[in-house]
C-alpha positions in Angstrom: 107.4 83.0 98.3 109.3 83.7 101.5 107.8 84.0 105.0 108.9 87.7 105.1 106.1 88.4 102.5 103.6 88.0 105.4 105.7 89.7 108.1 103.7 92.5 109.6 105.8 92.8 112.8 109.0 94.4 111.3 109.7 98.1 110.7 109.0 99.5 107.3 110.0 102.7 105.5 108.9 104.5 102.4 108.6 107.9 100.8 105.1 109.1 101.7 105.0 112.1 99.3 104.8 111.6 95.5 108.2 110.8 94.0 109.4 113.4 91.5 106.8 115.9 92.7 107.7 119.6 92.6 108.0 121.2 96.0 110.5 122.0 98.7 109.7 119.2 101.2 109.4 115.4 101.0 108.1 113.2 103.8 109.6 109.8 104.6 107.4 107.5 106.8 108.7 104.8 109.1 106.3 102.4 111.0 106.8 99.4 113.2 107.9 98.4 116.7 111.5 99.8 116.2 110.5 102.9 114.2 111.4 105.5 116.9 114.6 103.8 118.1 115.7 103.2 114.5 115.2 106.9 113.5 116.8 108.0 116.8 120.0 106.1 115.9 120.6 108.4 112.9 119.0 111.6 114.3 121.1 114.3 116.0 119.0 116.5 118.3 116.7 115.4 121.1 116.5 111.8 122.3 113.4 110.7 120.3 112.8 107.7 122.6 112.1 110.1 125.5 109.6 112.4 123.7 105.8 112.4 123.8 103.5 111.3 120.9 102.4 113.9 118.4 105.4 116.1 118.9 107.8 117.6 116.2 111.5 117.9 116.7 114.2 119.7 114.7 117.6 118.2 114.1 119.9 116.5 111.5 120.0 113.1 109.9 123.6 111.8 110.0 125.5 108.9 108.4 128.2 108.7 111.0 129.5 112.2 111.3 128.3 113.3 107.9 125.2 115.5 107.9 122.7 114.4 105.2 120.1 117.0 105.9 118.4 119.2 108.5 114.9 117.7 109.1 111.8 117.9 111.2 110.8 114.6 112.8 107.2 114.0 113.8 106.5 111.3 116.4 103.4 109.1 116.8 103.7 106.6 119.6 101.6 103.4 119.4 98.7 103.0 119.3 98.1 106.7 118.5 99.1 106.6 114.8 97.7 105.8 111.4 99.0 102.2 111.6 98.5 101.9 115.4 102.3 101.2 115.5 105.2 103.4 116.5 105.5 105.8 113.6 107.9 108.5 112.5 107.6 111.0 109.7 110.7 112.7 108.5 110.2 116.0 106.7 113.3 116.5 104.6 114.3 118.7 101.6 112.8 117.3 98.3 116.1 116.3 96.7 116.2 112.9 95.1 119.8 112.4 96.4 118.8 113.3 100.0 115.7 111.0 99.9 117.7 108.1 98.6 120.5 108.6 101.1 118.0 108.7 104.1 116.0 105.7 102.8 119.2 103.7 102.3 120.5 104.7 105.7 117.3 103.6 107.5 117.3 100.3 105.6 120.9 99.7 106.7 119.8 100.4 110.3 117.2 97.6 110.0 114.1 98.9 108.3 112.6 97.2 105.3 111.3 99.0 102.2 107.5 99.1 102.4 105.5 97.5 99.6 102.8 99.6 97.9 99.9 100.1 100.2 101.6 98.4 103.2 101.0 101.2 105.6 97.3 101.1 104.9 97.4 97.3 105.1 98.8 97.5 108.6 96.2 100.1 109.6 93.5 97.6 108.5 95.1 94.6 110.2 95.6 96.5 113.4 92.0 97.6 113.5 92.5 101.3 112.7 89.9 100.9 109.8 87.7 98.3 108.2 88.1 97.0 104.7 85.8 99.5 103.0 87.7 102.4 104.7 91.0 100.9 103.6 89.8 100.8 100.0 88.6 104.4 100.3 92.1 105.5 100.9 93.1 104.6 97.3 89.9 106.2 96.0 90.7 109.4 97.9 94.2 109.6 96.5 92.8 109.0 92.9 89.9 111.5 93.3 90.0 114.2 90.6 86.7 116.0 91.2 84.7 117.4 94.1 82.2 114.6 93.7 84.7 111.7 93.8 86.5 113.4 96.6 83.3 113.7 98.6 82.4 110.0 98.1 85.8 108.8 99.0 86.0 111.0 102.1 82.6 109.8 103.3 83.6 106.2 102.8 86.9 106.6 104.5 85.1 108.2 107.5 82.9 105.1 107.8 79.8 106.2 105.8 79.6 103.0 103.8 80.5 100.9 106.8 77.7 102.5 108.8 75.2 101.7 106.0 76.2 98.1 106.0 76.0 97.9 109.8 72.5 99.3 109.7 71.4 96.9 107.0 72.8 94.0 109.0 71.0 95.1 112.1 67.7 95.4 110.2 68.1 91.9 108.7 69.1 90.3 112.0 66.1 91.9 113.7 63.8 90.8 111.0 65.1 87.2 111.0 64.7 87.0 114.8 61.1 88.0 114.6 60.4 85.5 111.8 62.0 82.7 114.0 59.8 83.7 116.9 56.7 83.4 114.7 57.8 80.0 113.4 58.7 78.7 116.9 55.3 79.7 118.3 53.2 79.3 115.1 51.3 76.2 116.6 50.6 77.9 119.9 48.3 80.6 118.6 50.6 83.4 119.8 50.6 86.6 117.9 53.5 89.1 117.8 52.5 92.7 117.3 56.0 93.6 116.0 55.7 91.6 112.9 52.5 91.8 110.9 52.6 90.5 107.3 52.2 93.9 105.7 54.8 95.5 108.0 57.2 92.6 107.3 56.8 92.9 103.5 57.3 96.7 103.7 60.4 96.3 105.9 61.9 93.9 103.4 61.2 96.1 100.4 63.0 99.0 102.1 66.0 96.8 103.0 66.1 95.3 99.4 65.9 98.9 98.0 68.8 100.1 100.1 70.9 97.0 99.1 70.1 97.6 95.4 71.2 101.2 95.6 74.6 100.1 97.1 75.0 97.4 94.5 74.2 99.8 91.7 76.8 102.3 93.1 79.6 99.8 92.7 80.8 101.0 89.3 81.0 104.5 90.6 83.1 103.4 93.5 
């Protein structure tokens, strides 16, 4: 396996919309340190390197003097993007020929074809989301009902992560109180924050919450 397998510092490109889908428009996504300059080298219109983040620009994609298509280019300047890298989304006409020409052109200019899920992987590695949120992206794409959509959306927006964070805080707090009791057990010091009945009740609640999360695994 080559070292390039683990390279997360280069510029990647892929079709962001579903291949073969019916519709007038397809979106090609480019992400990485050279994303904007790379697209700018084949874009005829405004100088993309001088434009602000979250702006859209009309122009043409050209291979030399040949116009491949008229497009809209959306700019996302790092760190204000999905991957927290410089990112560009090219909205082009949904022609297989046009899509393949643009992808091939961008790869010739120095981009690399992205592996499945690599944009989300970069978002995770760059701190844009945690692991549970990254997993939720796939669940959201695969959702085929209102219920599965709601669960995936909640998880992607940090719902599951927040539950885990709360459980961890409760356990750390409980453990610290137990350690205090043990440290001072021979000194006849009582701690009002941890009575046996209260401690048992707190642990039952925590165990119950953990069990619910474990039981929800098969449902995503």
